[in-house]
C-alpha positions as protocol buffer text, in pm:
chain_id: "A"
residue {
  index: 1
  type: MET
  ca { x: -5804 y: 1874 z: -10738 }
}
residue {
  index: 2
  type: ASN
  ca { x: -6090 y: 1674 z: -10550 }
}
residue {
  index: 3
  type: PRO
  ca { x: -6224 y: 1871 z: -10275 }
}
residue {
  index: 4
  type: GLY
  ca { x: -6237 y: 1599 z: -10029 }
}
residue {
  index: 5
  type: SER
  ca { x: -5883 y: 1490 z: -10105 }
}
residue {
  index: 6
  type: ASP
  ca { x: -5553 y: 1614 z: -9953 }
}
residue {
  index: 7
  type: ARG
  ca { x: -5240 y: 1842 z: -10163 }
}
residue {
  index: 8
  type: SER
  ca { x: -5175 y: 1524 z: -10311 }
}
residue {
  index: 9
  type: GLY
  ca { x: -5472 y: 1456 z: -10463 }
}
residue {
  index: 10
  type: LEU
  ca { x: -5579 y: 1148 z: -10267 }
}
residue {
  index: 11
  type: PRO
  ca { x: -5893 y: 1092 z: -10148 }
}
residue {
  index: 12
  type: GLY
  ca { x: -5885 y: 1198 z: -9741 }
}
residue {
  index: 13
  type: TRP
  ca { x: -5957 y: 855 z: -9631 }
}
residue {
  index: 14
  type: PHE
  ca { x: -5674 y: 766 z: -9819 }
}
residue {
  index: 15
  type: SER
  ca { x: -5434 y: 866 z: -9560 }
}
residue {
  index: 16
  type: THR
  ca { x: -5503 y: 669 z: -9279 }
}
residue {
  index: 17
  type: HIS
  ca { x: -5640 y: 395 z: -9508 }
}
residue {
  index: 18
  type: PRO
  ca { x: -5309 y: 72 z: -9409 }
}
residue {
  index: 19
  type: SER
  ca { x: -5108 y: -45 z: -9630 }
}
residue {
  index: 20
  type: PRO
  ca { x: -5271 y: -395 z: -9869 }
}
residue {
  index: 21
  type: GLU
  ca { x: -4936 y: -551 z: -9615 }
}
residue {
  index: 22
  type: ASP
  ca { x: -5072 y: -363 z: -9319 }
}
residue {
  index: 23
  type: ARG
  ca { x: -5471 y: -458 z: -9461 }
}
residue {
  index: 24
  type: VAL
  ca { x: -5389 y: -828 z: -9475 }
}
residue {
  index: 25
  type: VAL
  ca { x: -5264 y: -884 z: -9133 }
}
residue {
  index: 26
  type: ALA
  ca { x: -5553 y: -675 z: -8997 }
}
residue {
  index: 27
  type: VAL
  ca { x: -5828 y: -837 z: -9199 }
}
residue {
  index: 28
  type: ARG
  ca { x: -5685 y: -1217 z: -9002 }
}
residue {
  index: 29
  type: LYS
  ca { x: -5673 y: -1078 z: -8678 }
}
residue {
  index: 30
  type: GLU
  ca { x: -6005 y: -927 z: -8713 }
}
residue {
  index: 31
  type: ALA
  ca { x: -6118 y: -1226 z: -8837 }
}
residue {
  index: 32
  type: ARG
  ca { x: -5938 y: -1395 z: -8578 }
}
residue {
  index: 33
  type: ASP
  ca { x: -6136 y: -1181 z: -8309 }
}
residue {
  index: 34
  type: TRP
  ca { x: -6413 y: -1266 z: -8402 }
}
residue {
  index: 35
  type: GLN
  ca { x: -6417 y: -1617 z: -8438 }
}
residue {
  index: 36
  type: GLU
  ca { x: -6333 y: -1593 z: -8065 }
}
residue {
  index: 37
  type: LYS
  ca { x: -6626 y: -1335 z: -7980 }
}
residue {
  index: 38
  type: MET
  ca { x: -6857 y: -1567 z: -8135 }
}
residue {
  index: 39
  type: GLY
  ca { x: -6701 y: -1889 z: -8054 }
}
residue {
  index: 40
  type: VAL
  ca { x: -6620 y: -2071 z: -8381 }
}
residue {
  index: 41
  type: ARG
  ca { x: -6342 y: -2273 z: -8411 }
}
residue {
  index: 42
  type: GLU
  ca { x: -6342 y: -2322 z: -8840 }
}
residue {
  index: 43
  type: LEU
  ca { x: -6573 y: -2150 z: -9080 }
}
residue {
  index: 44
  type: LYS
  ca { x: -6654 y: -2265 z: -9368 }
}
residue {
  index: 45
  type: VAL
  ca { x: -6658 y: -2094 z: -9715 }
}
residue {
  index: 46
  type: ASN
  ca { x: -6952 y: -2297 z: -9872 }
}
residue {
  index: 47
  type: ARG
  ca { x: -6782 y: -2156 z: -10251 }
}
residue {
  index: 48
  type: ASP
  ca { x: -7123 y: -2386 z: -10410 }
}
residue {
  index: 49
  type: VAL
  ca { x: -7339 y: -2246 z: -10209 }
}
residue {
  index: 50
  type: TYR
  ca { x: -7304 y: -1899 z: -10250 }
}
residue {
  index: 51
  type: LEU
  ca { x: -7234 y: -1887 z: -10596 }
}
residue {
  index: 52
  type: ARG
  ca { x: -7588 y: -2056 z: -10645 }
}
residue {
  index: 53
  type: HIS
  ca { x: -7689 y: -1789 z: -10440 }
}
residue {
  index: 54
  type: ILE
  ca { x: -7513 y: -1509 z: -10648 }
}
residue {
  index: 55
  type: ASP
  ca { x: -7630 y: -1659 z: -11022 }
}
residue {
  index: 56
  type: GLY
  ca { x: -7806 y: -1466 z: -11183 }
}
residue {
  index: 57
  type: LEU
  ca { x: -7721 y: -1157 z: -10971 }
}
residue {
  index: 58
  type: VAL
  ca { x: -7764 y: -853 z: -11205 }
}
residue {
  index: 59
  type: TYR
  ca { x: -7496 y: -553 z: -11170 }
}
residue {
  index: 60
  type: GLY
  ca { x: -7284 y: -272 z: -11340 }
}
residue {
  index: 61
  type: ASP
  ca { x: -7266 y: 19 z: -11373 }
}
residue {
  index: 62
  type: ASP
  ca { x: -7422 y: 123 z: -11627 }
}
residue {
  index: 63
  type: PRO
  ca { x: -7748 y: 207 z: -11605 }
}
residue {
  index: 64
  type: ARG
  ca { x: -7877 y: -10 z: -11929 }
}
residue {
  index: 65
  type: GLN
  ca { x: -7746 y: -317 z: -11757 }
}
residue {
  index: 66
  type: GLY
  ca { x: -8082 y: -239 z: -11528 }
}
residue {
  index: 67
  type: TYR
  ca { x: -8215 y: 14 z: -11213 }
}
residue {
  index: 68
  type: VAL
  ca { x: -8409 y: 24 z: -10936 }
}
residue {
  index: 69
  type: ASP
  ca { x: -8686 y: 205 z: -10953 }
}
residue {
  index: 70
  type: GLU
  ca { x: -8825 y: 251 z: -10586 }
}
residue {
  index: 71
  type: GLU
  ca { x: -8795 y: -153 z: -10499 }
}
residue {
  index: 72
  type: HIS
  ca { x: -8824 y: -312 z: -10853 }
}
residue {
  index: 73
  type: PHE
  ca { x: -8524 y: -403 z: -11033 }
}
residue {
  index: 74
  type: THR
  ca { x: -8593 y: -265 z: -11447 }
}
residue {
  index: 75
  type: ILE
  ca { x: -8419 y: -434 z: -11713 }
}
residue {
  index: 76
  type: ARG
  ca { x: -8439 y: -181 z: -11987 }
}
residue {
  index: 77
  type: THR
  ca { x: -8476 y: -364 z: -12313 }
}
């Protein structure tokens, strides 16, 4: 068992984590609340702009795909 888990073996935070259906409702409510707070009527996705920003982004769990050393990203060859 994970030390941070309950008797079911699930992580402790999972007991308070909303179900997927509740999560969707909660996220939509939060989005509406923030739109009101920010005074924004319509938010744009700007998919193409976003994709251009992340184009070439290196990610992965394997350090052979690259790693950060101090403030520099390094790819092992």
